[in-house]
VEXRO-425430 format. One line per 8 residues: their letters; for each residue x, y negated, z negated of N, C-alpha, C. Coordinates in pm, whole numbers. Each point is the difference from the previous one (the first is absolute). Layout:
// VEXRO-425430
a) X:Y:Z:X:Y:Z:X:Y:Z; ...
***
This chain:
// VEXRO-425430
mtepsrth) 8676:-18081:-17956:34:52:-172:133:43:51; 92:-37:-86:111:13:-29:48:148:-46; 116:56:90:19:127:17:71:21:-166; -18:115:-59:53:16:-170:138:55:27; 75:-55:-123:100:19:-9:26:144:-15; 112:52:90:47:163:-23:88:21:-102; -5:88:-61:125:17:-127:141:19:59; 95:32:-91:116:19:74:2:157:51
eellaenf) -81:88:-66:12:110:1:-86:54:178; -78:-90:15:-63:9:119:89:-25:144; 86:-121:-56:95:-59:119:81:115:21; 66:51:-89:98:109:-8:-75:140:123; -93:34:-68:-67:97:97:-22:-5:120; -45:-158:16:13:4:146:117:0:107; 93:-69:-66:110:-11:42:87:135:21; -63:110:-82:56:141:22:-45:36:104
flkqrire) -88:-19:24:-130:48:106:44:-39:131; 9:-127:23:58:-70:110:145:51:33; 72:10:-66:126:54:22:-15:147:42; -92:91:-76:-17:123:52:-44:0:138; -73:-56:40:-75:-57:145:108:22:108; 89:-86:-56:123:-101:85:58:144:60; 41:68:-150:81:128:4:-53:95:133; -132:35:-18:-78:66:78:16:-59:164
leqtesnr) -40:-106:20:10:-35:148:126:-16:23; 102:5:-60:140:12:37:49:149:30; -85:62:-62:21:188:6:-94:35:106; -94:-71:45:-88:39:158:96:-67:114; 11:-100:-16:105:-35:101:142:91:39; 62:14:-109:110:116:59:-80:124:3; -102:60:-18:-28:82:37:-39:23:150; -64:-131:70:-54:-41:102:124:23:84
kqveealr) 119:-57:-58:115:6:86:69:138:35; -32:77:-134:83:104:7:-82:113:106; -131:-25:2:-106:47:106:34:-12:109; 23:-157:46:28:-28:127:133:72:63; 107:15:-104:113:37:47:-6:154:13; -72:67:-98:-22:181:39:-61:-19:121; -97:-73:46:-60:14:114:63:-8:149; 105:-130:-54:98:-16:152:93:113:-40
ssgekyre) 65:64:-63:89:116:13:-71:109:50; -129:13:-79:-35:147:44:-60:-3:179; -36:-153:36:-14:6:113:115:41:129; 91:-69:-81:170:25:86:-7:180:-6; -22:16:-108:33:180:-44:-77:55:153; -138:-41:-27:-88:30:107:20:10:150; 78:-118:-1:37:-37:146:91:88:44; 88:3:-90:132:109:15:-34:135:12
lvenansi) -80:34:-67:-21:145:-12:-45:24:162; -106:-81:32:-94:3:132:95:0:115; 113:-109:-17:95:-15:128:89:110:19; 2:76:-112:111:107:3:-25:111:-9; -152:34:0:-30:96:-3:26:118:124; 16:123:-14:-20:90:164:-99:70:22; -70:-105:19:-143:31:72:-54:-147:81; -89:31:83:-81:-108:37:-82:-48:-80
ilrkdakg) 3:-146:-14:-116:-56:-124:-70:-114:78; -120:11:40:-88:-102:46:-103:-45:-54; -46:-103:26:-153:-39:-53:-70:-37:129; -115:-1:-7:-99:-23:113:-143:-31:-35; -82:-121:88:-123:-27:-67:-60:125:18; -163:-15:-6:-97:106:13:-21:53:122; 63:-138:140:-19:35:108:130:78:47; 88:-2:-75:118:44:67:133:-78:26
titffney) -38:-132:-26:100:-96:51:135:3:-145; 92:-3:68:127:51:-87:27:-124:-69; 15:-38:-127:6:-73:-104:151:-28:-55; 51:153:-8:152:-15:-49:68:91:54; 137:34:27:60:140:62:144:-19:-51; 49:82:-100:126:8:-59:126:11:86; 97:-13:-27:111:20:25:49:120:90; -73:111:-83:49:136:62:-84:21:94
asrflgfs) -149:-31:16:-71:7:123:80:-77:105; 24:-120:-14:73:-95:146:94:102:27; 113:96:-79:95:55:49:-30:137:72; -128:37:-71:-42:178:65:-70:-39:106; -92:-117:38:-83:-12:83:52:-45:116; 102:-106:-30:86:-86:74:-110:-130:27; -62:-40:-68:-57:-163:26:47:-74:-126; 15:-130:49:53:-87:-106:-159:-46:-60
rdevigrn) 1:-80:-105:-103:-24:-98:-119:-68:74; 81:-104:99:-35:-104:61:-138:58:127; 75:107:39:-46:84:104:-134:63:-13; -25:27:-150:-92:89:-31:-136:-90:-91; 83:-95:-108:-124:-26:-57:-61:-99:84; -127:7:-51:-125:-31:75:-50:46:103; 54:128:30:-19:66:103:-81:141:-21; -87:42:62:-77:126:-27:67:142:1
vvgtivpa) -9:76:-117:87:122:35:-33:90:119; -120:4:34:-32:58:121:64:-111:129; 71:96:66:65:-48:119:124:-72:-24; 40:4:-128:131:-49:-53:81:106:-47; -21:52:-95:62:120:-43:-97:179:-11; -122:-64:15:-100:108:38:-74:19:138; 37:120:66:-64:15:107:-158:2:27; -51:-58:89:-168:36:-3:-66:146:-29
sdsagrdl) 100:92:51:-16:128:15:75:83:-35; 49:122:-46:109:63:-30:-13:115:111; 119:91:-5:18:112:104:-119:120:-21; -54:-11:-113:-86:83:-36:-175:-46:48; 17:-144:39:-128:-24:50:-78:-88:-122; 60:3:-79:-67:-84:-115:7:-126:19; -122:-74:-36:-40:-114:-16:85:-91:-103; 120:-44:21:54:-85:-150:-53:-132:2
aqmiqdis) -63:-62:101:-54:-131:-11:-100:-19:-132; -84:128:53:-112:4:-88:38:51:-118; 127:89:-38:31:49:-116:45:-152:-95; 42:-66:62:73:-124:-76:-90:-96:-43; -135:-9:70:-164:-55:-37:-35:77:-149; 16:138:46:-64:101:-121:60:-9:-129; 129:-16:-16:53:-29:-100:-53:-58:-107; -2:-136:24:-67:-120:-107:-151:73:-4
iypeqyks) -68:94:78:-166:15:-32:14:148:-71; 91:109:26:3:81:-93:113:51:-77; 45:-74:-82:123:-29:-76:53:158:-59; -114:86:-38:43:92:-80:50:146:137; -58:-47:121:29:103:91:125:-26:61; 54:-110:-9:122:-65:58:126:-59:-103; -47:70:-117:115:-35:-104:182:55:53; -16:92:88:104:21:56:-23:39:138
nenenick) 81:10:131:-37:20:111:158:33:69; -3:69:133:105:0:36:-30:-39:178; 102:-61:57:-62:-28:164:124:-41:54; 0:-19:107:88:-44:112:32:-173:-4; 121:-6:-32:38:-170:28:82:-38:110; 14:-120:26:71:-13:127:100:-123:-53; 176:60:34:85:-130:-28:14:-102:72; 50:-105:28:39:-100:92:19:39:125
dgtkvwva) 129:77:16:33:99:93:-101:77:84; -126:44:-25:-71:85:19:21:148:-51; 60:11:-62:9:141:-48:-123:35:-122; -1:107:10:-132:58:-78:65:89:-126; -79:-60:-154:71:62:-98:-121:37:-56; -7:96:-120:-86:24:-61:11:9:-145; -117:-86:-57:55:-79:-135:-161:54:-114; 60:41:-96:-96:50:-97:-53:-132:-76
wtnklifd) -107:-69:-56:-44:-112:-28:-71:46:-154; 27:-96:-59:-103:-5:-149:-29:-143:-7; -155:-15:-1:-87:-133:26:-52:-38:-147; 8:-107:-32:-60:-50:-118:-82:-123:38; -112:-18:-40:-74:-73:16:12:-118:-83; -14:-144:5:-21:-103:-103:-114:-82:43; -53:-23:-146:-163:-59:25:17:-133:-45; -88:-110:0:-13:-108:-64:-137:18:-81
dqgrcvei) -13:-123:-58:-90:-4:-128:-139:30:27; -45:33:142:-128:9:46:4:177:46; 117:50:-20:1:122:21:25:50:156; 36:-117:96:39:32:137:149:74:7; 18:49:109:132:6:26:74:-112:82; 94:-23:-67:65:-107:81:140:9:43; 80:118:-21:85:31:23:41:132:-14; 65:76:63:68:155:-5:124:-2:-36
lcigndit) 71:57:-64:153:45:-26:15:124:35; 80:-7:97:36:157:86:179:-11:-28; 31:150:-48:121:39:2:19:141:63; 101:-19:97:7:79:113:127:70:-42; 23:124:48:151:112:6:-10:51:108; 111:36:83:30:29:107:-14:178:0; -89:28:45:-32:154:32:46:74:154; 78:-94:88:23:50:141:55:116:6
krkpaeee) 112:61:-101:75:107:64:-53:117:-59; -107:-37:-111:-87:134:-58:-120:32:93; -67:-89:48:-128:9:70:-1:78:110; 95:27:78:4:121:104:-3:149:-57; 68:36:-119:-35:91:-86:-127:9:-67; -24:-66:-72:-169:-21:-36:-98:31:118; 35:-38:129:-81:8:115:2:146:16; 119:47:26:56:122:46:-102:102:-92
nralterl) 32:-26:-154:-60:110:-91:-148:6:-8; -57:-166:19:-155:6:31:-57:117:118; 65:-24:98:-65:53:128:28:168:-15; 119:16:-62:14:156:-79:-113:51:-73; -6:-88:-83:-116:56:-86:-174:4:65; 6:-97:101:-134:18:56:17:117:88; 107:15:67:-18:135:86:9:132:-84; 65:17:-115:-53:112:-94:-138:-7:-40
qhadkmea) -47:-134:-35:-157:-2:-43:-108:65:120; 43:-36:88:-53:15:147:-2:171:41; 130:64:-47:35:150:-3:-85:50:-57; -2:-43:-172:-96:74:-79:-159:21:45; -35:-119:28:-148:1:36:0:48:122; 46:28:72:-9:88:130:18:135:-23; 78:45:-99:25:134:-56:-129:27:-41; -58:-76:-117:-119:11:-45:-127:38:82
igtlaggi) -26:-90:87:-83:14:77:7:108:83; 135:30:48:20:118:98:-18:153:-63; -4:-9:-168:-39:117:-32:-140:23:-35; -57:-89:0:-163:7:21:-39:35:145; 45:-71:85:-14:7:147:18:147:22; 107:61:-32:48:135:28:-86:103:-64; -63:-19:-120:-104:74:-35:-120:13:59; -43:-121:56:-144:15:40:20:34:154
ahdfnnll) 103:-1:50:64:52:151:-18:157:7; 67:59:-122:30:143:-33:-152:74:-7; -97:-96:-88:-128:93:8:-110:-30:116; 41:-118:76:-71:-14:112:18:105:102; 161:-4:-1:28:106:112:-35:139:-3; -4:50:-118:-62:116:-36:-152:7:37; -84:-94:16:-111:12:23:1:0:152; 71:-96:57:39:13:178:11:141:49
mgiqgyas) 93:72:-92:67:122:55:-112:120:2; -114:6:-112:-136:45:19:-75:-20:122; -33:-147:23:-88:-28:141:80:67:106; 150:-53:35:86:49:80:-9:144:28; 19:73:-92:-16:141:-14:-141:73:52; -99:-81:-60:-114:108:74:-51:-65:166; 21:-129:8:5:-59:112:80:105:140; 128:22:-53:65:78:105:-47:136:-10
lslmnigs) -30:50:-91:-53:128:-3:-138:31:87; -71:-104:-31:-107:-26:124:25:-1:114; 90:-80:33:43:-1:135:52:113:79; 60:103:-102:79:115:64:-106:62:23; -125:16:-23:-95:107:25:-82:-62:85; -21:-113:62:-94:-35:139:80:-52:91; -60:-26:118:70:-20:118:-42:-155:16; 67:-29:80:-18:-182:27:-100:4:44
sdpnyerl) -111:62:77:-145:-22:28:-81:-7:-88; 35:67:-150:-104:-25:-100:-8:-146:-32; -142:-50:-33:-65:-128:-32:116:-76:-111; 22:116:-97:77:-59:-121:157:13:6; 51:48:119:143:-49:10:41:-140:24; -42:-63:73:12:-161:-23:7:-71:-138; -108:50:-51:-3:-49:-137:115:57:-124; 24:102:30:81:48:-100:109:-62:19
krieeqvq) 72:1:164:94:-91:41:12:-134:-72; -115:-66:-5:-30:-151:-71:35:24:-157; -32:126:-9:19:20:-175:164:-27:8; 58:101:71:170:-22:-23:14:-93:11; -37:-118:128:45:-132:-23:1:-62:-118; -108:-15:-60:-51:-86:-121:97:58:-123; 40:138:24:82:54:-122:162:-57:32; 27:-18:133:138:-81:15:15:-101:-24
sgadvtkq) -139:-110:-12:-10:-130:-9:8:-25:-181; -56:117:-62:35:-5:-138:110:21:-25; 69:88:80:159:34:-53:83:-129:42; -31:-66:102:66:-131:34:-34:-97:-130; -117:-8:-63:-6:-87:-126:65:34:-88; 43:161:-61:77:32:-115:157:-18:41; 6:-3:131:173:-34:59:25:-133:-67; -146:-78:24:97:-151:-31:-45:-22:-163
llgfargg) -38:112:-52:-9:11:-156:171:10:-19; 14:133:42:130:88:-27:93:-72:29; -7:-100:109:66:-77:53:100:-101:-99; -98:-58:-127:78:-88:-62:14:104:-146; -23:103:-9:-27:99:-141:135:24:-2; 10:32:-123:123:109:-63:4:128:121; 109:10:69:-13:125:53:-42:-2:114; 31:-122:145:-116:-15:75:80:86:169
ryevksad) 111:70:-37:28:63:132:-56:133:34; 11:88:134:-97:88:34:127:86:68; 64:-20:112:94:69:45:98:-78:52; 127:-5:-58:78:-79:-16:128:110:76; 39:-83:132:111:29:100:84:-85:37; 110:24:54:119:-97:64:-87:-40:100; 11:-132:27:-74:-62:129:59:-123:22; -21:-51:149:50:-103:52:-102:-135:10
mndilaks) 47:-90:-111:-112:-103:0:-5:-117:124; 91:8:109:3:-59:125:-137:77:52; -7:130:30:-103:101:47:-110:-33:-35; -30:-22:-146:-132:-29:-67:-54:-121:30; 86:-101:11:-56:-139:15:-20:4:158; 81:37:81:-41:5:131:-127:38:19; -27:135:-47:-122:35:32:-127:-61:-88; 32:-26:-112:-131:-38:-76:-17:-152:81
ssmfgrtk) 74:-72:33:7:-142:58:-55:13:132; 39:106:90:-75:7:104:-151:3:-1; -11:137:-93:-150:33:-5:-81:-114:-56; 45:-124:-72:-46:-124:-54:-38:-108:116; 128:20:56:2:-90:139:-124:8:96; -22:148:16:-70:41:82:-154:-71:15; -35:-33:-135:-133:-16:-64:-26:-145:8; 130:-93:-27:12:-172:-20:81:-21:89
keislhrk) -24:0:120:46:-106:110:35:-140:-22; -92:-45:-100:46:-139:-22:148:-44:-88; 62:117:-55:104:4:-76:122:63:77; 83:-104:15:136:60:76:103:72:-76; 52:93:8:88:63:-89:151:26:78; 74:-78:-98:180:3:23:60:91:-105; 65:103:72:105:102:-123:112:-14:17; 90:-16:-82:151:-17:-26:71:135:-56
fakdlwsv) -27:97:73:76:127:-89:127:57:15; 75:6:-144:133:36:-15:14:134:104; 94:19:35:58:127:53:81:85:-76; -24:100:-21:73:75:-107:-80:-1:-134; -102:-35:-9:-64:-27:-136:-7:125:-104; 31:-17:-91:7:106:-68:-129:62:-50; -34:151:-28:-130:52:-15:-20:-28:-125; -118:17:-50:-96:-42:-112:-64:149:-26
kvdrgqme) -18:27:-141:-71:102:-77:-173:-54:-9; -78:25:71:-129:-47:-3:-84:63:46; -167:5:-44:-87:44:62:-60:-101:127; 32:87:124:-38:-87:114:-148:-53:32; -72:56:-80:-147:-26:-38:-32:-120:-18; 82:-21:-150:-41:-93:-104:107:-139:89; 97:14:37:59:-108:65:-83:-64:152; -65:113:61:-70:-64:70:-121:-55:-41
qvfmnlyv) -32:22:-88:-113:-92:-74:43:-134:-96; 147:26:-39:21:-122:-29:24:-115:129; 58:42:62:9:-106:112:-127:-52:78; -102:140:35:-139:-78:21:-48:-85:-86; -18:18:-118:-41:-104:-89:61:-150:-9; 122:7:25:99:-164:29:-48:-31:136; -19:89:97:-35:-98:157:-125:-35:-25; -99:62:-83:-138:-46:20:-22:-118:-104
nawqampg) 110:3:-113:-10:-132:-55:55:-125:54; 109:47:74:45:-129:112:-96:-27:105; -81:101:35:-101:-34:84:-84:-94:-23; -60:3:-158:-110:-49:-39:59:-153:-45; 133:-11:-16:38:-129:-21:60:-101:129; -50:63:124:-5:-46:151:-126:12:54; -94:-75:-15:-109:18:36:19:-44:153; 52:-90:47:37:-32:126:96:52:85
ggaiylet) 56:71:-22:101:112:53:157:-27:-81; 111:67:43:110:-30:-53:103:76:7; 78:34:-55:122:111:46:44:19:-162; 49:133:27:41:75:-124:157:51:61; 91:-19:-85:128:39:18:75:88:-79; 37:132:55:39:109:-100:129:26:38; 74:-1:-144:181:17:70:39:115:-134; 71:99:-8:73:85:-38:159:-39:-49
kniildee) 52:53:-89:145:-10:-23:75:114:-123; 104:28:14:53:76:-109:65:-97:-95; -11:36:-98:69:-94:-101:41:67:-168; 82:-41:-32:35:51:-155:-19:-106:-78; -60:30:-132:-56:-100:-94:126:18:-137; 50:-83:-28:53:7:-143:-57:4:-133; 46:17:-102:-74:-6:-117:-73:-129:-34; 61:-78:30:-93:-156:11:-69:-13:78
qglaytvq) -6:51:122:-126:3:100:-136:95:-50; 88:115:-41:-96:110:-50:-93:-80:-90; 78:-67:-89:-90:-32:-130:-99:-93:47; 41:-69:88:-91:-127:60:-123:72:49; 1:91:89:-106:76:63:-48:124:-69; 14:16:-114:-2:131:-96:11:119:25; 115:0:84:15:147:62:161:43:-30; 32:137:29:141:16:-9:102:-37:75
pgryvkis) 132:-56:-34:72:-53:125:19:135:37; 42:-10:176:28:104:74:-16:-38:138; -30:115:106:-45:-28:142:-143:16:6; -25:-123:58:-155:-27:54:-24:-41:140; -139:28:25:-43:-42:143:-53:-91:-65; -9:-140:101:-46:-129:-29:-124:-19:105; -92:0:-15:-104:-32:89:-72:-162:-18; -3:-106:96:-26:-60:0:-131:-49:92
mtdtgtgm) -137:-46:-50:-103:-56:96:3:-95:2; -36:-114:99:-44:-162:-46:-112:-6:107; -85:-60:-63:-136:-56:71:-3:-146:44; -59:-94:84:6:-109:45:-167:-61:-68; -29:58:-97:-149:-28:-68:-8:-113:-68; -109:36:-69:-16:-180:-102:80:23:-116; 59:95:-47:103:26:-119:-100:-33:-128; 57:18:-95:-54:10:-115:62:-120:-114
daktreri) -101:-66:-109:63:-63:-104:36:84:-144; 70:-62:-69:58:66:-131:-95:88:-68; -80:-46:0:-112:60:-117:-54:152:59; -11:-2:157:-16:139:77:113:57:1; 100:-43:15:121:92:25:13:38:-146; -51:-20:-107:7:66:-111:-21:111:-33; -155:4:45:-74:92:-12:-28:104:166; 83:9:55:-35:27:134:-12:164:13
fdpffttk) 86:61:-118:36:180:3:-95:8:-114; -92:-73:-74:-73:56:-99:-118:67:50; -26:112:-77:-142:109:64:-110:-110:6; -85:15:95:-128:-68:-19:-10:-129:37; 126:-86:13:-4:-115:38:-8:-17:134; -104:-112:42:25:2:151:-52:-143:2; 24:-102:139:-42:-63:9:-132:-75:61; -4:146:68:-138:7:69:-148:-19:-67
emgrgtgl) -93:-24:81:-121:-35:-82:-66:123:-63; -73:-5:-81:-68:113:-60:-36:93:97; 31:138:24:-79:92:78:115:58:112; 119:-123:24:52:-9:120:135:117:-11; 7:-12:-139:141:104:6:24:32:-195; 73:130:57:12:66:-163:109:-56:-103; 90:-48:104:119:-86:-92:95:149:-51; 1:95:105:64:102:-32:165:9:93
glatvygi) -38:-90:129:119:47:75:123:-13:-9; 3:-150:-88:155:-21:-52:47:61:-118; -93:19:-73:37:76:-129:38:147:43; -51:61:120:22:133:21:156:13:79; 45:-116:70:102:-60:59:121:15:-105; -57:-86:-122:91:-12:-99:27:146:-59; -73:64:-30:3:134:-48:52:105:67; -6:-7:115:50:132:101:175:-46:14
ikghggsi) 16:-158:-9:142:-46:5:71:56:-125; -60:-44:-103:36:54:-176:40:123:17; -104:91:41:18:138:-46:113:84:95; 31:-62:124:122:44:100:117:-78:-99; 9:-46:-88:122:-57:-66:42:-120:26; -85:-49:100:43:-154:79:-59:-115:-73; -11:-78:90:-9:-172:-71:-84:-70:127; -81:-70:-30:-77:-76:109:12:-169:-76
nvfsepgh) 13:-111:72:-3:-112:-25:-75:-88:97; -62:-120:-29:-86:-77:87:76:-134:-17; 35:-66:144:15:-159:-22:-88:-68:88; -92:-99:-51:-86:-78:69:-34:-155:-47; -28:-60:108:-64:-147:-31:-94:-39:108; -100:-55:-88:-130:-49:114:83:-76:109; -91:47:118:47:-62:133:125:65:57; 92:99:-70:103:35:58:28:173:-40
gttftiyl) -116:80:74:-4:99:-16:47:96:-131; 4:136:42:41:112:-128:116:71:24; 89:30:-66:113:107:6:-13:94:-95; -49:128:74:21:123:-96:152:62:-21; 92:31:-95:130:53:1:-22:130:-57; 35:108:45:-46:136:-67:148:65:5; 62:54:-124:99:57:-17:-3:183:-32; 28:58:91:7:179:-21:121:46:-26
paseqemv) 12:110:-125:91:38:45:61:104:111; 148:4:22:21:77:143:28:109:-72; -24:132:104:40:113:-66:94:63:108; 64:119:-67:105:36:50:-51:143:132; -121:14:-32:-57:109:65:-55:-20:149; 37:88:95:-19:-18:122:-155:-34:35; -33:-52:122:-136:-41:29:-79:85:32; -130:21:-34:-76:100:9:-116:-19:90
kektatgt) -32:47:130:-76:-38:130:-138:8:-68; -86:-81:55:-142:42:-47:-78:114:87; -45:72:-29:-71:134:45:-150:0:42; -16:38:110:-162:-10:47:-94:101:-58; -116:-43:-59:-85:117:-22:-40:89:74; 11:129:9:-63:90:51:-144:24:50; -77:-47:-85:-130:37:37:-69:123:-41; 78:84:-55:-51:167:-27:8:29:-127
iargseti) -80:92:-85:23:43:-106:78:126:-9; 68:-7:-69:132:125:14:-78:102:-114; 30:147:36:-61:92:-63:72:88:-85; -44:118:-88:86:64:-29:-108:102:-93; 88:97:-75:-72:106:-83:60:25:-132; 117:-94:-27:49:50:-123:-69:-38:-107; 32:1:-117:-65:3:-121:46:-126:-99; -90:-73:-21:30:-158:-58:-55:-23:-109
llvddekm) 45:-71:-126:-68:-20:-141:23:-151:40; -163:-46:-25:-21:-130:-14:-24:-43:-154; 33:-119:-37:15:-30:-135:-75:-152:30; -98:-49:-81:-67:-129:-16:-110:5:-96; 17:-104:-112:-94:-8:-101:-157:-39:67; -5:-85:126:-110:-37:38:-57:120:56; -166:14:-32:-49:138:10:-11:-9:191; -54:-150:30:-30:6:114:122:-14:129
vlevgrdl) 105:-45:-37:118:42:68:34:139:3; -25:85:-104:48:137:-2:-66:58:85; -139:-41:23:-120:71:52:67:-5:165; -22:-135:13:42:-19:155:113:51:76; 114:-46:-96:132:62:33:-17:172:43; -40:27:-111:1:181:9:-69:37:152; -146:-96:22:-79:56:137:114:-60:101; 61:-98:21:67:-55:99:132:118:16
levmgyqv) 63:17:-81:92:147:-18:-40:103:66; -122:46:-40:-59:136:33:-46:-10:140; -63:-111:68:-45:-36:131:153:6:75; 121:-23:-50:117:-8:78:26:137:19; -37:112:-97:25:130:-5:92:62:-107; 30:-113:-84:68:28:-127:-82:73:-80; 82:106:-120:-64:54:-99:18:-130:-139; -101:10:-97:34:-124:-83:-52:67:-130
ytagsgqe) 64:-49:-104:8:-13:-117:-7:-111:-54; -107:-64:-103:0:-127:-36:10:-23:-171; 70:-119:-33:31:-5:-157:-44:-144:-37; -96:-21:-81:-49:-146:-48:110:-72:-102; 111:98:-43:90:-77:-72:139:44:-6; 96:-76:-28:135:58:-18:20:129:-54; -50:27:-143:8:149:-86:-85:96:95; -87:-38:50:-90:105:110:80:32:105
aitvymek) 76:-93:51:57:21:125:144:98:-36; 65:-37:-138:82:89:-34:-30:130:-16; -128:18:-97:-30:134:-11:-29:92:187; -84:-77:47:12:74:132:125:18:94; 106:-75:-38:97:45:109:92:106:-56; -32:32:-161:104:83:-55:-101:157:40; -132:-26:23:-30:131:21:-26:22:188; 19:-81:68:8:-5:158:98:-37:55
rneielvi) 130:-44:-58:79:-25:68:98:59:102; -22:138:31:37:63:78:-80:1:176; -132:-96:-67:-68:6:94:16:-172:85; 3:-84:-82:-8:-138:2:101:-31:59; -12:-83:114:135:-29:58:41:-172:30; -122:-64:-27:5:-142:-37:-84:-60:-100; -18:-109:-68:-24:-58:-123:-76:-135:50; -112:-15:22:-20:-155:41:-68:-39:-162
ldmimpgi) 89:-144:-61:23:-18:-117:-78:-126:13; -114:-45:-108:-23:-118:-6:94:-74:-148; 11:-120:27:109:-69:-103:-30:-44:-101; -121:-73:17:-85:-27:-161:-101:70:-19; 42:68:-128:-108:90:-55:33:0:-145; -123:-17:-113:-6:11:-143:83:105:-39; 35:-5:-116:72:101:-34:149:9:49; 28:124:17:127:33:78:2:-66:167
sggetfdr) 83:-118:-7:-24:-90:127:108:73:109; -62:-27:143:50:38:87:177:36:39; 67:-78:-103:134:-3:-12:69:108:-64; -71:16:-130:16:114:-75:-31:121:27; -115:34:88:-43:109:77:90:33:82; 29:-75:75:105:2:122:153:74:-90; 67:-69:-86:108:40:-62:-33:173:-60; -107:0:-74:-52:167:-14:17:101:87
lrkinpgi) -52:-51:97:4:73:130:158:40:22; 27:-64:31:160:-39:59:72:127:-83; -19:-21:-138:60:113:-105:-35:132:13; -150:-4:39:-47:148:62:75:49:135; -2:-71:71:54:20:113:97:-139:112; 126:-3:-30:44:-84:21:36:-64:149; -53:111:104:-14:-30:114:-175:-5:34; -73:-50:-97:-164:-3:48:11:-141:104
kvllasgy) -102:12:88:8:-121:120:-151:-45:-73; 14:-174:-19:-113:-86:-68:-24:-127:82; -133:2:36:-48:-115:90:-65:-68:-124; 76:-152:-34:-106:-77:-87:-67:-64:98; -150:-40:-94:-100:-71:26:-21:-84:-65; -40:-129:15:-38:-107:-65:-87:-142:46; -70:-33:-98:-111:-112:42:109:-142:-34; 85:44:-45:108:-90:-25:96:-34:136
sitgqaqe) 120:-28:27:90:-7:68:159:41:-36; 103:23:110:111:35:-46:68:-20:-74; -7:-143:-44:140:-69:-70:-57:27:-151; 91:8:-99:-4:-6:-164:-6:169:2; -105:2:-94:17:188:-40:-12:100:98; -75:-43:126:-10:122:117:141:0:36; 112:-121:0:114:7:62:85:93:-91; 4:-30:-124:59:74:-85:-7:174:-18
ildrgcng) -118:45:42:-48:128:38:60:34:127; -17:-71:91:103:25:162:140:-3:-52; 55:-72:-57:126:14:-46:43:122:-45; -61:35:-60:-3:129:-92:1:131:81; -21:-17:131:-21:154:111:-121:1:35; -116:-70:-45:-137:31:83:55:-47:168; -103:85:45:37:10:154:-90:-97:73; -87:-71:-25:-90:-93:79:-64:-59:-120
flqkpfhp) -65:-104:104:-141:-103:-54:-94:-20:63; -119:-32:-51:-110:11:105:-88:-135:-83; -13:-92:75:-102:-92:-92:-146:22:79; -103:-13:-103:-99:23:-14:-78:-114:43; -91:-28:77:-77:111:89:89:28:122; 15:112:46:43:43:102:-65:65:84; 20:-7:125:-76:77:146:69:151:7; -138:69:19:48:131:36:104:20:88
ekfsnmir) 49:-52:56:106:-10:120:126:14:-70; 13:-111:-77:105:-46:-65:56:89:-100; -133:79:-85:-19:59:-113:82:127:84; -68:47:85:57:168:53:121:-24:53; 53:-99:79:136:7:53:102:4:-141; -33:-75:-92:111:-14:-130:-5:150:-18; -102:63:-19:-14:139:-80:86:60:80; -17:40:156:73:68:85:148:-37:-20
kmlddksa) 46:-129:31:141:-32:-27:49:78:-80; -83:9:-119:83:24:-155:-6:150:9; -88:88:41:16:123:-2:87:60:75; 38:-52:130:74:14:86:132:-24:-28; 47:-94:-74:121:-27:-59:82:115:-89; 71:50:62:81:120:-76:125:-46:-94; 13:-107:-10:98:-77:-63:-27:26:-142; 63:-45:-119:15:-18:-106:-134:-110:-97
cqr) -16:13:-45:-116:-85:-87:49:-175:12; 6:-23:81:59:-170:31:-41:-79:97; -24:-126:-20:-63:-55:128:95:-27:101
***
């Protein structure tokens, strides 16, 4: 069948559509060329941007093999592109681990597995000459059609200059946070110790009163002596609590640290023959104002800690020297700049890892098995040293032993030699006002004073004490005043009594210790301080000393 002839109009229309299609095709080809030109120009601009960027730009595959390395990276790290392309970043520009012990090889593997965690990171890098630099990286993962990571684009900037300042600020922040934590725990521990000491005071007092009325042949004599010993054991526990509590010092006097170290180490050495002791003490060592008993406690704790780290025996090295800390050093050790006595103690034990070092001074932290330690030892050491205005630092590595370094503020006062107890109860006949809000402490204190021969008035509060003193001021020669009382505190009571009689003699007694509020009262002119629970011998001698002192009401 022949095709029907088309009209002139149909032929014109077909020609028109053909010409239009040709123009469309010509336009499409022009667009393609424009797109190609734009892509070529864009690629050149991208390469120019990448090559001239003032940042390290590299690409690597998911396993860490370098596929691209820009010009800045070559200049900064010192490697040519041929030296790094095709090599893994680990061992080339990234160390396997950094100075902090982080596993950087594992981190490189983890970037493609945990992209959200590693959008950015900071780590040490190695230049070709071996120099280590710190780089802050931004990482962008590139995926294929199946959603698999095929490449990682990494852009890095040099932070080597600011990193030390950041590390110093981080370390300082951690020390301040640690100090705040210790302050909070110390406040709690101080309150517990105070209440517990008041309970011990009652037990000690009644045991001592009973012992005063019986002879050594009485069957109850030895039992009562054992009660006194148990009270002392309880008091030792509260001393540890108060050791890291706010206000942990008791009897502060200028002392010779060489003497304290020599005596405490000799005592320890006699019981641990497998440990050799080496001493290097500075001549003309400056005196320090310390509680001698607490300092002995510090070093006995450190000796025992060292001994436990040397199960097969070993050596302890003790060294003292005078040192002056400037402002920068003071900031590093969190103390005021000035004159200090430096004490170093090094052992040859097993050492500690970083995780243990970070927690070593935390209360109740212990590496011993359950039931073998309280975790109070080194926390007490820390609290005592900080309570004396000093600083303690530790350096240790596994297998390389441990060194504790202590800085104690030097004192201008002359050293006070230790006195030996007389073993006798001092007696008298004067009149004393005893003030305490704890009924048991008030009763046992009154009984003790009366057995010693004194006339006693009692008051259960600050307000009652002021009333009694105003009525009996001509009779009362000494006031024994509790520091912590509800209503009118011991400090306020003392101030009001001083207004009534500026020459009044006051002995401050507390379950807390001498630092802090008690020290402030002493600085205002109070005559002395007595820590609860106290033994009758010490109690009687302190009273006698104050009553016999004819000087003004000053310590």
